[in-house]
Every structure is written in C-alpha cells, then in structure tokens.
A tleap script that builds the chain and sets N, CA, C and O, in Angstrom:
source leaprc.protein.ff14SB
mol = sequence {
  NMET ARG LEU ALA LEU ALA GLU ALA ALA THR
  ALA GLY GLN ALA GLY GLU VAL PRO VAL GLY
  ALA VAL LEU ILE ARG ASP GLY GLU ILE LEU
  GLY ARG GLY HIE ASN GLN PRO ILE ALA SER
  HIE ASP PRO THR ALA HIE ALA GLU ILE ASN
  ALA LEU ARG ASP ALA ALA ALA LYS ALA ALA
  ASN TYR ARG LEU PRO GLY SER THR LEU TYR
  VAL THR LEU GLU PRO CYS LEU MET CYS ALA
  GLY ALA ILE VAL GLN ALA ARG ILE GLU VAL
  VAL VAL PHE GLY ALA ARG ASP GLU GLU SER
  GLY ALA ALA GLY SER VAL ALA ASN VAL LEU
  GLU THR PRO LEU ASN ASN HIE ARG CYS ARG
  VAL VAL ALA GLY VAL LEU ALA ARG ASP CYS
  ALA ALA LEU LEU GLY ASP PHE PHE GLY ASN
  ARG CARG
}
set mol.1.N position { 84.964 105.213 111.152 }
set mol.1.CA position { 85.623 106.130 110.226 }
set mol.1.C position { 86.470 107.135 111.051 }
set mol.1.O position { 87.404 107.753 110.540 }
set mol.2.N position { 86.098 107.274 112.369 }
set mol.2.CA position { 86.833 107.986 113.141 }
set mol.2.C position { 88.449 107.388 113.169 }
set mol.2.O position { 89.460 108.087 113.102 }
set mol.3.N position { 88.404 106.144 113.267 }
set mol.3.CA position { 89.720 105.490 113.302 }
set mol.3.C position { 90.482 105.733 111.995 }
set mol.3.O position { 91.701 105.904 112.025 }
set mol.4.N position { 89.801 105.752 110.866 }
set mol.4.CA position { 90.525 106.192 109.705 }
set mol.4.C position { 90.838 107.636 109.560 }
set mol.4.O position { 91.795 107.947 108.852 }
set mol.5.N position { 90.127 108.561 110.160 }
set mol.5.CA position { 90.489 109.867 110.352 }
set mol.5.C position { 91.756 110.101 110.998 }
set mol.5.O position { 92.636 110.828 110.536 }
set mol.6.N position { 91.822 109.423 112.147 }
set mol.6.CA position { 93.013 109.375 112.936 }
set mol.6.C position { 94.383 109.026 111.996 }
set mol.6.O position { 95.405 109.711 111.959 }
set mol.7.N position { 94.128 107.808 111.269 }
set mol.7.CA position { 95.095 107.416 110.303 }
set mol.7.C position { 95.526 108.690 109.318 }
set mol.7.O position { 96.675 109.089 109.133 }
set mol.8.N position { 94.370 109.192 108.770 }
set mol.8.CA position { 94.568 110.386 107.877 }
set mol.8.C position { 95.447 111.445 108.608 }
set mol.8.O position { 96.461 111.877 108.060 }
set mol.9.N position { 95.101 111.820 109.712 }
set mol.9.CA position { 95.836 112.938 110.333 }
set mol.9.C position { 97.398 112.596 110.528 }
set mol.9.O position { 98.275 113.454 110.437 }
set mol.10.N position { 97.635 111.258 110.804 }
set mol.10.CA position { 99.016 110.884 110.964 }
set mol.10.C position { 99.720 111.093 109.716 }
set mol.10.O position { 100.823 111.639 109.729 }
set mol.11.N position { 99.112 110.660 108.508 }
set mol.11.CA position { 99.590 110.988 107.187 }
set mol.11.C position { 99.888 112.529 106.990 }
set mol.11.O position { 100.963 112.966 106.579 }
set mol.12.N position { 98.969 113.165 107.281 }
set mol.12.CA position { 99.050 114.720 107.084 }
set mol.12.C position { 100.125 115.338 107.975 }
set mol.12.O position { 100.718 116.332 107.556 }
set mol.13.N position { 100.413 114.844 109.133 }
set mol.13.CA position { 101.464 115.391 110.065 }
set mol.13.C position { 102.689 114.926 109.473 }
set mol.13.O position { 103.669 115.614 109.760 }
set mol.14.N position { 102.891 113.945 108.728 }
set mol.14.CA position { 104.170 113.524 108.047 }
set mol.14.C position { 104.232 114.033 106.731 }
set mol.14.O position { 105.049 113.535 105.957 }
set mol.15.N position { 103.415 115.045 106.319 }
set mol.15.CA position { 103.485 115.869 104.958 }
set mol.15.C position { 102.967 115.045 103.748 }
set mol.15.O position { 103.130 115.383 102.576 }
set mol.16.N position { 102.315 113.909 104.172 }
set mol.16.CA position { 101.549 113.137 102.933 }
set mol.16.C position { 100.076 113.642 102.880 }
set mol.16.O position { 99.497 114.153 103.839 }
set mol.17.N position { 99.587 113.456 101.757 }
set mol.17.CA position { 98.113 113.627 101.648 }
set mol.17.C position { 97.418 112.950 102.701 }
set mol.17.O position { 97.652 111.747 102.815 }
set mol.18.N position { 96.520 113.543 103.583 }
set mol.18.CA position { 95.763 112.901 104.687 }
set mol.18.C position { 94.659 112.145 104.275 }
set mol.18.O position { 93.540 112.656 104.223 }
set mol.19.N position { 94.883 110.887 103.955 }
set mol.19.CA position { 94.180 109.872 103.732 }
set mol.19.C position { 94.355 108.718 104.605 }
set mol.19.O position { 95.541 108.438 104.779 }
set mol.20.N position { 93.517 107.964 105.207 }
set mol.20.CA position { 93.466 106.947 106.245 }
set mol.20.C position { 92.447 105.844 105.944 }
set mol.20.O position { 91.349 106.092 105.445 }
set mol.21.N position { 92.794 104.823 106.215 }
set mol.21.CA position { 91.933 103.575 106.038 }
set mol.21.C position { 92.129 102.556 107.180 }
set mol.21.O position { 93.244 102.312 107.641 }
set mol.22.N position { 90.953 101.954 107.628 }
set mol.22.CA position { 90.999 100.941 108.357 }
set mol.22.C position { 89.905 99.734 108.058 }
set mol.22.O position { 88.714 99.907 107.801 }
set mol.23.N position { 90.532 98.597 108.145 }
set mol.23.CA position { 89.722 97.434 107.760 }
set mol.23.C position { 89.102 96.703 108.847 }
set mol.23.O position { 89.854 96.459 109.790 }
set mol.24.N position { 88.037 96.342 108.926 }
set mol.24.CA position { 87.337 95.576 110.119 }
set mol.24.C position { 86.750 94.274 109.790 }
set mol.24.O position { 85.944 94.271 108.859 }
set mol.25.N position { 86.982 93.268 110.328 }
set mol.25.CA position { 86.228 91.971 110.312 }
set mol.25.C position { 85.822 91.486 111.402 }
set mol.25.O position { 86.537 91.657 112.389 }
set mol.26.N position { 84.716 90.835 111.523 }
set mol.26.CA position { 84.092 90.299 112.947 }
set mol.26.C position { 84.317 91.254 113.996 }
set mol.26.O position { 84.706 90.758 115.054 }
set mol.27.N position { 84.159 92.590 113.964 }
set mol.27.CA position { 84.242 93.607 115.030 }
set mol.27.C position { 85.626 93.834 115.393 }
set mol.27.O position { 85.776 94.558 116.378 }
set mol.28.N position { 86.725 93.369 114.808 }
set mol.28.CA position { 88.002 93.610 115.081 }
set mol.28.C position { 88.749 94.384 113.990 }
set mol.28.O position { 88.524 94.137 112.805 }
set mol.29.N position { 89.736 95.424 114.412 }
set mol.29.CA position { 90.422 95.804 113.495 }
set mol.29.C position { 91.408 94.875 112.813 }
set mol.29.O position { 92.172 94.261 113.557 }
set mol.30.N position { 91.497 94.692 111.557 }
set mol.30.CA position { 92.512 93.685 111.022 }
set mol.30.C position { 93.690 94.295 110.235 }
set mol.30.O position { 94.751 93.719 109.997 }
set mol.31.N position { 93.339 95.570 109.859 }
set mol.31.CA position { 94.527 96.353 109.165 }
set mol.31.C position { 94.268 97.787 109.237 }
set mol.31.O position { 93.129 98.220 109.411 }
set mol.32.N position { 95.288 98.531 109.107 }
set mol.32.CA position { 95.364 99.941 109.219 }
set mol.32.C position { 96.396 100.524 108.220 }
set mol.32.O position { 97.425 99.912 107.938 }
set mol.33.N position { 96.061 101.800 107.668 }
set mol.33.CA position { 97.096 102.341 106.923 }
set mol.33.C position { 96.584 103.907 106.614 }
set mol.33.O position { 95.437 104.350 106.666 }
set mol.34.N position { 97.638 104.483 106.327 }
set mol.34.CA position { 97.689 105.909 105.817 }
set mol.34.C position { 98.533 106.159 104.576 }
set mol.34.O position { 99.403 105.345 104.265 }
set mol.35.N position { 98.332 107.144 103.927 }
set mol.35.CA position { 99.196 107.494 102.781 }
set mol.35.C position { 100.645 107.583 103.178 }
set mol.35.O position { 100.980 108.148 104.219 }
set mol.36.N position { 101.544 107.004 102.315 }
set mol.36.CA position { 102.930 107.026 102.564 }
set mol.36.C position { 103.670 106.981 101.299 }
set mol.36.O position { 104.852 106.646 101.377 }
set mol.37.N position { 103.175 107.263 100.132 }
set mol.37.CA position { 103.851 107.301 98.916 }
set mol.37.C position { 105.145 108.158 98.801 }
set mol.37.O position { 106.085 107.793 98.094 }
set mol.38.N position { 105.157 109.278 99.501 }
set mol.38.CA position { 106.182 110.136 99.548 }
set mol.38.C position { 107.528 109.595 100.415 }
set mol.38.O position { 108.683 109.619 99.990 }
set mol.39.N position { 107.173 109.193 101.490 }
set mol.39.CA position { 108.056 108.734 102.382 }
set mol.39.C position { 108.632 107.223 102.053 }
set mol.39.O position { 109.768 106.897 102.398 }
set mol.40.N position { 107.904 106.494 101.480 }
set mol.40.CA position { 108.374 105.208 101.016 }
set mol.40.C position { 108.804 105.167 99.574 }
set mol.40.O position { 109.229 104.133 99.059 }
set mol.41.N position { 108.694 106.237 98.973 }
set mol.41.CA position { 109.027 106.279 97.389 }
set mol.41.C position { 108.418 105.171 96.530 }
set mol.41.O position { 108.967 104.535 95.631 }
set mol.42.N position { 107.069 105.064 97.031 }
set mol.42.CA position { 106.312 103.885 96.322 }
set mol.42.C position { 104.833 104.549 95.892 }
set mol.42.O position { 103.993 104.937 96.704 }
set mol.43.N position { 104.713 104.590 94.517 }
set mol.43.CA position { 103.478 105.286 94.225 }
set mol.43.C position { 102.160 104.318 94.487 }
set mol.43.O position { 101.039 104.733 94.196 }
set mol.44.N position { 102.343 103.126 95.001 }
set mol.44.CA position { 101.202 102.230 95.428 }
set mol.44.C position { 100.801 102.374 96.809 }
set mol.44.O position { 99.749 101.883 97.219 }
set mol.45.N position { 101.741 103.147 97.681 }
set mol.45.CA position { 101.437 103.193 98.912 }
set mol.45.C position { 100.291 104.328 99.580 }
set mol.45.O position { 100.495 105.253 100.365 }
set mol.46.N position { 99.197 103.927 99.028 }
set mol.46.CA position { 97.932 104.622 99.415 }
set mol.46.C position { 97.592 103.946 100.676 }
set mol.46.O position { 98.047 102.854 101.017 }
set mol.47.N position { 96.621 104.787 101.462 }
set mol.47.CA position { 96.174 104.242 102.633 }
set mol.47.C position { 95.377 102.810 102.433 }
set mol.47.O position { 95.533 101.885 103.230 }
set mol.48.N position { 94.620 102.735 101.435 }
set mol.48.CA position { 93.820 101.555 101.295 }
set mol.48.C position { 94.800 100.346 101.048 }
set mol.48.O position { 94.592 99.260 101.588 }
set mol.49.N position { 95.828 100.559 100.250 }
set mol.49.CA position { 96.742 99.454 99.898 }
set mol.49.C position { 97.450 99.131 101.238 }
set mol.49.O position { 97.567 97.959 101.595 }
set mol.50.N position { 97.946 100.208 102.020 }
set mol.50.CA position { 98.695 99.764 103.231 }
set mol.50.C position { 97.865 99.131 104.144 }
set mol.50.O position { 98.416 98.308 104.875 }
set mol.51.N position { 96.466 99.345 104.306 }
set mol.51.CA position { 95.614 98.590 105.123 }
set mol.51.C position { 95.361 97.224 104.737 }
set mol.51.O position { 95.217 96.292 105.528 }
set mol.52.N position { 95.314 97.156 103.503 }
set mol.52.CA position { 95.038 95.839 102.734 }
set mol.52.C position { 96.312 94.950 103.371 }
set mol.52.O position { 96.192 93.938 104.062 }
set mol.53.N position { 97.340 95.480 103.031 }
set mol.53.CA position { 98.752 94.647 103.063 }
set mol.53.C position { 98.747 94.293 104.652 }
set mol.53.O position { 98.972 93.148 105.043 }
set mol.54.N position { 98.482 95.335 105.498 }
set mol.54.CA position { 98.388 94.958 106.871 }
set mol.54.C position { 97.429 93.958 107.368 }
set mol.54.O position { 97.815 93.181 108.241 }
set mol.55.N position { 96.067 93.874 106.859 }
set mol.55.CA position { 95.250 92.910 106.941 }
set mol.55.C position { 95.630 91.539 106.463 }
set mol.55.O position { 95.473 90.512 107.123 }
set mol.56.N position { 96.158 91.613 105.225 }
set mol.56.CA position { 96.441 90.364 104.670 }
set mol.56.C position { 97.595 89.672 105.532 }
set mol.56.O position { 97.512 88.475 105.809 }
set mol.57.N position { 98.609 90.410 105.926 }
set mol.57.CA position { 99.620 89.946 106.853 }
set mol.57.C position { 99.016 89.249 107.992 }
set mol.57.O position { 99.280 88.061 108.180 }
set mol.58.N position { 98.179 89.932 108.812 }
set mol.58.CA position { 97.661 89.407 109.974 }
set mol.58.C position { 96.669 88.118 109.734 }
set mol.58.O position { 96.512 87.242 110.584 }
set mol.59.N position { 96.079 88.129 108.560 }
set mol.59.CA position { 95.138 87.034 108.220 }
set mol.59.C position { 95.900 85.812 107.643 }
set mol.59.O position { 95.471 84.658 107.647 }
set mol.60.N position { 97.016 86.202 107.176 }
set mol.60.CA position { 97.801 85.100 106.399 }
set mol.60.C position { 97.042 84.729 105.238 }
set mol.60.O position { 97.031 83.534 104.945 }
set mol.61.N position { 96.399 85.552 104.518 }
set mol.61.CA position { 95.686 85.388 103.506 }
set mol.61.C position { 95.282 86.679 102.522 }
set mol.61.O position { 94.720 87.656 103.017 }
set mol.62.N position { 95.604 86.622 101.091 }
set mol.62.CA position { 95.402 87.710 100.444 }
set mol.62.C position { 93.921 88.161 100.061 }
set mol.62.O position { 93.577 89.172 99.449 }
set mol.63.N position { 93.135 87.131 100.591 }
set mol.63.CA position { 91.638 87.420 100.392 }
set mol.63.C position { 91.150 87.704 101.680 }
set mol.63.O position { 91.638 87.115 102.645 }
set mol.64.N position { 90.215 88.560 101.827 }
set mol.64.CA position { 89.612 89.136 103.042 }
set mol.64.C position { 88.125 89.336 103.027 }
set mol.64.O position { 87.521 90.385 103.250 }
set mol.65.N position { 87.638 88.164 102.728 }
set mol.65.CA position { 86.088 88.190 102.647 }
set mol.65.C position { 85.310 88.598 104.283 }
set mol.65.O position { 85.820 88.452 105.394 }
set mol.66.N position { 84.117 89.066 103.985 }
set mol.66.CA position { 83.488 89.436 105.192 }
set mol.66.C position { 84.085 90.600 105.927 }
set mol.66.O position { 83.725 90.791 107.089 }
set mol.67.N position { 85.061 91.488 105.300 }
set mol.67.CA position { 85.579 92.598 105.878 }
set mol.67.C position { 84.908 93.866 105.245 }
set mol.67.O position { 84.347 93.941 104.152 }
set mol.68.N position { 85.103 94.883 106.222 }
set mol.68.CA position { 84.547 96.278 105.734 }
set mol.68.C position { 85.759 97.210 105.709 }
set mol.68.O position { 86.523 97.198 106.674 }
set mol.69.N position { 85.962 97.940 104.768 }
set mol.69.CA position { 86.966 98.919 104.606 }
set mol.69.C position { 86.480 100.253 104.836 }
set mol.69.O position { 85.609 100.687 104.083 }
set mol.70.N position { 86.981 101.052 105.894 }
set mol.70.CA position { 86.751 102.432 106.011 }
set mol.70.C position { 87.824 103.297 105.548 }
set mol.70.O position { 88.990 103.125 105.902 }
set mol.71.N position { 87.412 104.323 104.677 }
set mol.71.CA position { 88.565 105.004 104.121 }
set mol.71.C position { 88.011 106.377 104.011 }
set mol.71.O position { 86.840 106.568 103.684 }
set mol.72.N position { 88.883 107.379 104.294 }
set mol.72.CA position { 88.443 108.862 104.274 }
set mol.72.C position { 88.096 109.487 102.998 }
set mol.72.O position { 87.279 110.390 102.814 }
set mol.73.N position { 88.842 108.870 102.124 }
set mol.73.CA position { 88.574 109.468 100.742 }
set mol.73.C position { 88.179 108.458 99.648 }
set mol.73.O position { 88.777 107.384 99.712 }
set mol.74.N position { 87.312 108.603 98.690 }
set mol.74.CA position { 86.827 107.639 97.737 }
set mol.74.C position { 88.091 106.956 97.027 }
set mol.74.O position { 88.972 107.633 96.497 }
set mol.75.N position { 88.101 105.675 97.061 }
set mol.75.CA position { 89.272 104.995 96.367 }
set mol.75.C position { 89.566 105.396 94.828 }
set mol.75.O position { 88.662 105.634 94.026 }
set mol.76.N position { 90.832 105.438 94.543 }
set mol.76.CA position { 91.178 105.471 93.164 }
set mol.76.C position { 91.034 104.322 92.365 }
set mol.76.O position { 90.473 103.339 92.850 }
set mol.77.N position { 91.503 104.300 91.089 }
set mol.77.CA position { 91.428 103.111 90.251 }
set mol.77.C position { 92.129 101.949 90.604 }
set mol.77.O position { 91.689 100.811 90.441 }
set mol.78.N position { 93.443 102.291 91.186 }
set mol.78.CA position { 94.356 101.243 91.622 }
set mol.78.C position { 93.855 100.691 92.978 }
set mol.78.O position { 93.803 99.487 93.227 }
set mol.79.N position { 93.540 101.539 93.717 }
set mol.79.CA position { 93.041 100.934 95.070 }
set mol.79.C position { 91.765 100.102 94.979 }
set mol.79.O position { 91.652 99.041 95.594 }
set mol.80.N position { 90.714 100.653 94.122 }
set mol.80.CA position { 89.521 99.926 94.047 }
set mol.80.C position { 89.928 98.589 93.327 }
set mol.80.O position { 89.258 97.599 93.623 }
set mol.81.N position { 90.874 98.453 92.482 }
set mol.81.CA position { 91.269 97.097 91.809 }
set mol.81.C position { 91.710 96.145 92.908 }
set mol.81.O position { 91.335 94.975 92.972 }
set mol.82.N position { 92.579 96.765 93.817 }
set mol.82.CA position { 93.010 95.950 94.973 }
set mol.82.C position { 91.948 95.543 95.861 }
set mol.82.O position { 92.044 94.397 96.298 }
set mol.83.N position { 90.982 96.214 96.212 }
set mol.83.CA position { 89.841 96.019 97.064 }
set mol.83.C position { 89.141 94.971 96.553 }
set mol.83.O position { 88.675 94.107 97.295 }
set mol.84.N position { 88.996 94.944 95.199 }
set mol.84.CA position { 87.937 93.770 94.431 }
set mol.84.C position { 88.829 92.590 94.583 }
set mol.84.O position { 88.285 91.553 94.961 }
set mol.85.N position { 90.152 92.571 94.343 }
set mol.85.CA position { 91.090 91.309 94.345 }
set mol.85.C position { 90.943 90.802 95.799 }
set mol.85.O position { 90.763 89.618 96.083 }
set mol.86.N position { 91.029 91.731 96.620 }
set mol.86.CA position { 91.042 91.205 98.085 }
set mol.86.C position { 89.614 90.720 98.749 }
set mol.86.O position { 89.461 90.385 99.924 }
set mol.87.N position { 88.653 90.758 97.772 }
set mol.87.CA position { 87.145 90.336 98.044 }
set mol.87.C position { 86.454 91.087 99.340 }
set mol.87.O position { 85.629 90.534 100.067 }
set mol.88.N position { 86.870 92.284 99.489 }
set mol.88.CA position { 86.288 93.283 100.398 }
set mol.88.C position { 84.838 93.302 100.285 }
set mol.88.O position { 84.347 93.553 99.184 }
set mol.89.N position { 84.019 93.044 101.387 }
set mol.89.CA position { 82.412 92.969 101.269 }
set mol.89.C position { 81.951 94.188 101.150 }
set mol.89.O position { 81.039 94.320 100.333 }
set mol.90.N position { 82.366 95.292 101.817 }
set mol.90.CA position { 81.711 96.565 101.987 }
set mol.90.C position { 82.969 97.638 102.158 }
set mol.90.O position { 83.897 97.501 102.955 }
set mol.91.N position { 82.790 98.722 101.241 }
set mol.91.CA position { 83.631 99.802 101.298 }
set mol.91.C position { 82.798 101.066 101.668 }
set mol.91.O position { 81.813 101.418 101.019 }
set mol.92.N position { 83.285 101.737 102.793 }
set mol.92.CA position { 82.688 102.887 103.454 }
set mol.92.C position { 83.513 104.003 103.298 }
set mol.92.O position { 84.599 103.960 103.875 }
set mol.93.N position { 83.219 105.033 102.615 }
set mol.93.CA position { 84.161 106.261 102.418 }
set mol.93.C position { 83.550 107.453 102.729 }
set mol.93.O position { 82.326 107.587 102.741 }
set mol.94.N position { 84.457 108.458 103.021 }
set mol.94.CA position { 84.050 109.956 103.554 }
set mol.94.C position { 83.726 110.776 102.365 }
set mol.94.O position { 82.590 110.872 101.902 }
set mol.95.N position { 84.772 111.358 101.896 }
set mol.95.CA position { 84.738 112.495 100.961 }
set mol.95.C position { 84.855 111.858 99.435 }
set mol.95.O position { 85.569 110.886 99.186 }
set mol.96.N position { 84.143 112.470 98.563 }
set mol.96.CA position { 84.124 111.997 97.146 }
set mol.96.C position { 85.450 112.576 96.625 }
set mol.96.O position { 86.051 113.529 97.121 }
set mol.97.N position { 85.825 111.844 95.528 }
set mol.97.CA position { 87.092 112.182 94.788 }
set mol.97.C position { 86.576 112.598 93.381 }
set mol.97.O position { 86.550 111.718 92.521 }
set mol.98.N position { 86.180 113.800 93.075 }
set mol.98.CA position { 85.570 114.177 91.778 }
set mol.98.C position { 86.563 114.109 90.728 }
set mol.98.O position { 86.122 114.150 89.579 }
set mol.99.N position { 87.907 114.006 90.898 }
set mol.99.CA position { 88.898 113.891 89.854 }
set mol.99.C position { 89.388 112.524 89.629 }
set mol.99.O position { 89.778 112.257 88.492 }
set mol.100.N position { 89.422 111.717 90.436 }
set mol.100.CA position { 89.829 110.396 90.266 }
set mol.100.C position { 89.268 109.131 91.149 }
set mol.100.O position { 89.834 108.058 91.357 }
set mol.101.N position { 87.874 109.619 91.646 }
set mol.101.CA position { 87.217 108.344 92.325 }
set mol.101.C position { 86.672 107.316 91.556 }
set mol.101.O position { 85.967 107.506 90.565 }
set mol.102.N position { 87.016 106.151 92.035 }
set mol.102.CA position { 86.614 104.870 91.434 }
set mol.102.C position { 85.374 104.131 92.061 }
set mol.102.O position { 85.044 102.997 91.713 }
set mol.103.N position { 84.800 104.776 92.891 }
set mol.103.CA position { 83.557 104.276 93.583 }
set mol.103.C position { 82.327 105.049 93.381 }
set mol.103.O position { 81.513 105.165 94.297 }
set mol.104.N position { 82.133 105.629 92.129 }
set mol.104.CA position { 81.037 106.255 91.569 }
set mol.104.C position { 81.227 107.660 91.192 }
set mol.104.O position { 80.273 108.282 90.725 }
set mol.105.N position { 82.356 108.209 91.349 }
set mol.105.CA position { 82.544 109.852 91.041 }
set mol.105.C position { 83.023 109.817 89.631 }
set mol.105.O position { 82.387 110.477 88.810 }
set mol.106.N position { 84.119 109.095 89.222 }
set mol.106.CA position { 84.575 109.217 87.816 }
set mol.106.C position { 84.273 107.770 87.272 }
set mol.106.O position { 83.771 107.653 86.154 }
set mol.107.N position { 84.544 106.756 87.978 }
set mol.107.CA position { 84.289 105.340 87.564 }
set mol.107.C position { 83.727 104.622 88.668 }
set mol.107.O position { 83.768 105.161 89.774 }
set mol.108.N position { 83.136 103.332 88.527 }
set mol.108.CA position { 82.551 102.576 89.611 }
set mol.108.C position { 83.107 101.246 89.435 }
set mol.108.O position { 82.390 100.356 88.978 }
set mol.109.N position { 84.425 101.006 89.784 }
set mol.109.CA position { 85.092 99.845 89.724 }
set mol.109.C position { 84.481 98.754 90.749 }
set mol.109.O position { 84.429 97.546 90.521 }
set mol.110.N position { 84.055 99.363 91.851 }
set mol.110.CA position { 83.660 98.524 93.036 }
set mol.110.C position { 82.351 97.705 92.815 }
set mol.110.O position { 82.123 96.623 93.357 }
set mol.111.N position { 81.547 98.331 91.980 }
set mol.111.CA position { 80.213 97.721 91.702 }
set mol.111.C position { 79.918 97.454 90.497 }
set mol.111.O position { 78.719 97.396 90.227 }
set mol.112.N position { 80.884 97.223 89.457 }
set mol.112.CA position { 80.498 97.043 88.018 }
set mol.112.C position { 80.225 95.471 87.972 }
set mol.112.O position { 80.876 94.680 88.655 }
set mol.113.N position { 79.275 95.119 87.165 }
set mol.113.CA position { 79.206 93.652 86.852 }
set mol.113.C position { 80.134 93.054 86.081 }
set mol.113.O position { 80.072 91.836 85.915 }
set mol.114.N position { 81.121 93.802 85.502 }
set mol.114.CA position { 82.129 93.323 84.732 }
set mol.114.C position { 83.192 92.536 85.696 }
set mol.114.O position { 83.972 91.719 85.207 }
set mol.115.N position { 83.178 92.792 86.911 }
set mol.115.CA position { 84.024 92.118 87.870 }
set mol.115.C position { 83.475 90.739 88.291 }
set mol.115.O position { 82.270 90.506 88.195 }
set mol.116.N position { 84.321 89.851 88.744 }
set mol.116.CA position { 83.791 88.573 89.176 }
set mol.116.C position { 83.296 88.771 90.867 }
set mol.116.O position { 82.679 87.901 91.482 }
set mol.117.N position { 83.663 89.948 91.380 }
set mol.117.CA position { 83.330 90.292 92.747 }
set mol.117.C position { 83.082 91.746 92.650 }
set mol.117.O position { 83.840 92.515 92.058 }
set mol.118.N position { 81.894 92.126 93.306 }
set mol.118.CA position { 81.367 93.428 93.766 }
set mol.118.C position { 81.342 93.719 95.090 }
set mol.118.O position { 81.024 92.811 95.858 }
set mol.119.N position { 81.665 95.015 95.615 }
set mol.119.CA position { 81.602 95.354 96.916 }
set mol.119.C position { 80.362 96.342 96.958 }
set mol.119.O position { 79.949 97.021 96.018 }
set mol.120.N position { 79.830 96.275 98.307 }
set mol.120.CA position { 78.728 97.252 98.457 }
set mol.120.C position { 79.355 98.480 98.851 }
set mol.120.O position { 80.358 98.361 99.555 }
set mol.121.N position { 78.994 99.583 98.559 }
set mol.121.CA position { 79.581 100.939 98.675 }
set mol.121.C position { 78.681 101.767 99.504 }
set mol.121.O position { 77.515 101.971 99.169 }
set mol.122.N position { 79.234 102.273 100.638 }
set mol.122.CA position { 78.557 103.328 101.371 }
set mol.122.C position { 79.435 104.697 101.384 }
set mol.122.O position { 80.565 104.810 101.859 }
set mol.123.N position { 78.741 105.608 100.821 }
set mol.123.CA position { 79.461 107.036 100.483 }
set mol.123.C position { 78.955 108.091 101.543 }
set mol.123.O position { 77.826 108.103 102.033 }
set mol.124.N position { 79.880 108.886 101.786 }
set mol.124.CA position { 79.541 110.118 102.492 }
set mol.124.C position { 79.552 110.079 103.953 }
set mol.124.O position { 79.003 110.955 104.621 }
set mol.125.N position { 80.221 108.989 104.511 }
set mol.125.CA position { 80.290 108.956 106.085 }
set mol.125.C position { 81.312 109.838 106.600 }
set mol.125.O position { 82.486 109.772 106.236 }
set mol.126.N position { 80.821 110.755 107.538 }
set mol.126.CA position { 81.712 111.884 107.949 }
set mol.126.C position { 82.355 112.543 106.945 }
set mol.126.O position { 83.533 112.872 107.086 }
set mol.127.N position { 81.612 112.832 105.732 }
set mol.127.CA position { 82.241 113.587 104.576 }
set mol.127.C position { 82.690 114.619 104.952 }
set mol.127.O position { 83.823 114.845 104.527 }
set mol.128.N position { 82.142 115.566 105.770 }
set mol.128.CA position { 82.521 117.028 105.970 }
set mol.128.C position { 83.841 116.917 106.637 }
set mol.128.O position { 84.747 117.675 106.292 }
set mol.129.N position { 84.036 115.954 107.648 }
set mol.129.CA position { 85.335 116.035 108.521 }
set mol.129.C position { 86.430 115.453 107.536 }
set mol.129.O position { 87.587 115.871 107.580 }
set mol.130.N position { 86.061 114.560 106.723 }
set mol.130.CA position { 87.096 113.972 105.848 }
set mol.130.C position { 87.554 114.990 104.742 }
set mol.130.O position { 88.740 115.024 104.416 }
set mol.131.N position { 86.670 115.781 104.190 }
set mol.131.CA position { 86.963 116.723 103.221 }
set mol.131.C position { 87.618 117.763 103.961 }
set mol.131.O position { 88.556 118.282 103.355 }
set mol.132.N position { 87.354 118.248 105.216 }
set mol.132.CA position { 87.901 119.470 105.797 }
set mol.132.C position { 89.529 119.126 106.087 }
set mol.132.O position { 90.387 120.008 106.051 }
set mol.133.N position { 89.816 117.747 106.373 }
set mol.133.CA position { 91.035 117.334 106.705 }
set mol.133.C position { 91.955 117.638 105.411 }
set mol.133.O position { 93.063 118.170 105.486 }
set mol.134.N position { 91.324 117.214 104.198 }
set mol.134.CA position { 91.896 117.366 102.983 }
set mol.134.C position { 92.204 118.950 102.549 }
set mol.134.O position { 93.258 119.445 102.150 }
set mol.135.N position { 91.026 119.504 102.752 }
set mol.135.CA position { 91.076 121.081 102.378 }
set mol.135.C position { 92.010 121.917 103.328 }
set mol.135.O position { 92.625 122.870 102.849 }
set mol.136.N position { 92.141 121.587 104.684 }
set mol.136.CA position { 93.102 122.233 105.358 }
set mol.136.C position { 94.472 121.890 104.957 }
set mol.136.O position { 95.331 122.770 105.014 }
set mol.137.N position { 94.806 120.569 104.513 }
set mol.137.CA position { 96.144 120.304 104.165 }
set mol.137.C position { 96.476 121.076 102.886 }
set mol.137.O position { 97.478 121.789 102.826 }
set mol.138.N position { 95.702 120.942 101.954 }
set mol.138.CA position { 95.995 121.626 100.703 }
set mol.138.C position { 96.048 123.171 100.634 }
set mol.138.O position { 96.732 123.796 99.824 }
set mol.139.N position { 95.178 123.759 101.655 }
set mol.139.CA position { 95.128 125.127 101.821 }
set mol.139.C position { 96.276 125.509 102.598 }
set mol.139.O position { 96.587 126.690 102.443 }
set mol.140.N position { 96.986 124.856 103.382 }
set mol.140.CA position { 98.268 125.232 103.805 }
set mol.140.C position { 99.274 124.993 103.133 }
set mol.140.O position { 100.303 125.560 103.500 }
set mol.141.N position { 99.343 124.125 101.982 }
set mol.141.CA position { 100.421 123.977 101.094 }
set mol.141.C position { 100.442 125.090 100.093 }
set mol.141.O position { 101.427 125.204 99.364 }
set mol.142.N position { 99.432 125.923 99.997 }
set mol.142.CA position { 99.461 126.784 98.891 }
set mol.142.C position { 99.855 128.203 99.361 }
set mol.142.O position { 99.941 129.121 98.546 }
savepdb mol mol.pdb
quit
C-alpha cells in the first residue's frame, strides 16, 4: 500500500485527485498507476485502470489471475467492473469512498454473486494515510 500511496502522491503533485494503485503477482510489481483523467483528457484514466493497463501489457494478457491490486481509495463502479473482467484475485484498498465506492460502501460489485468472478476484498489498509492525502488535496483546493 505504501507503493500505491507514492503513486497517489505523484497524481496529487500533478493536480490530479491523489489516488494510486499497484498490482502485484507472485511477489513482483506487475503494474502501477495513478489518476490521470485531467492530463490525459480521458475519464477512464483512473489509478486502477492505469495499473491494469500497465500490468496487462507486461503480462501480454488482459486476464490477470492470481494478482492483488492495492489501491488507496475504494474503487468506483467503472474500476470495479474492470477489476472483475481482469480476474483480479484480491483487492486491498485504503480509504472508503462513501459517495461512489463499489467495494462495499455504495455497491459491492467485487463480491456480488451476480458476476462470474468475485474478488476477495480487504478494506481499510493504511486508511488514515490514504484519507489524509485526499483530505489535504481537497482542503488545499478550497
């Protein structure tokens, strides 16, 4: 999660909402990403999507079974859908997103039996650090 926090800090320094993600498989970093929708003019350029794209390119496969995604903020609906499609095994997140979180706060896309794949979810890892980064970012913008 500390690596994901570093990615989030990179996003914040660039003026993006500070969210970061790192995908690990077999003890190795397979993908990294941070929020970039503003700079890339791409509404799908969330940290999780960028990490999935990086990992899929390195693995030469759009399916990433046996992997764990660490992300500083609970995934949204779009990211949760992509995580399910990538067959991520475990999602570990820091801060909850009470407005649009899709890993238990507003919806639970990752664990619903309606999907043909379910992820194990671990919530609240370094939650204070993750929430503080977001709080400081939005506090400075006001």
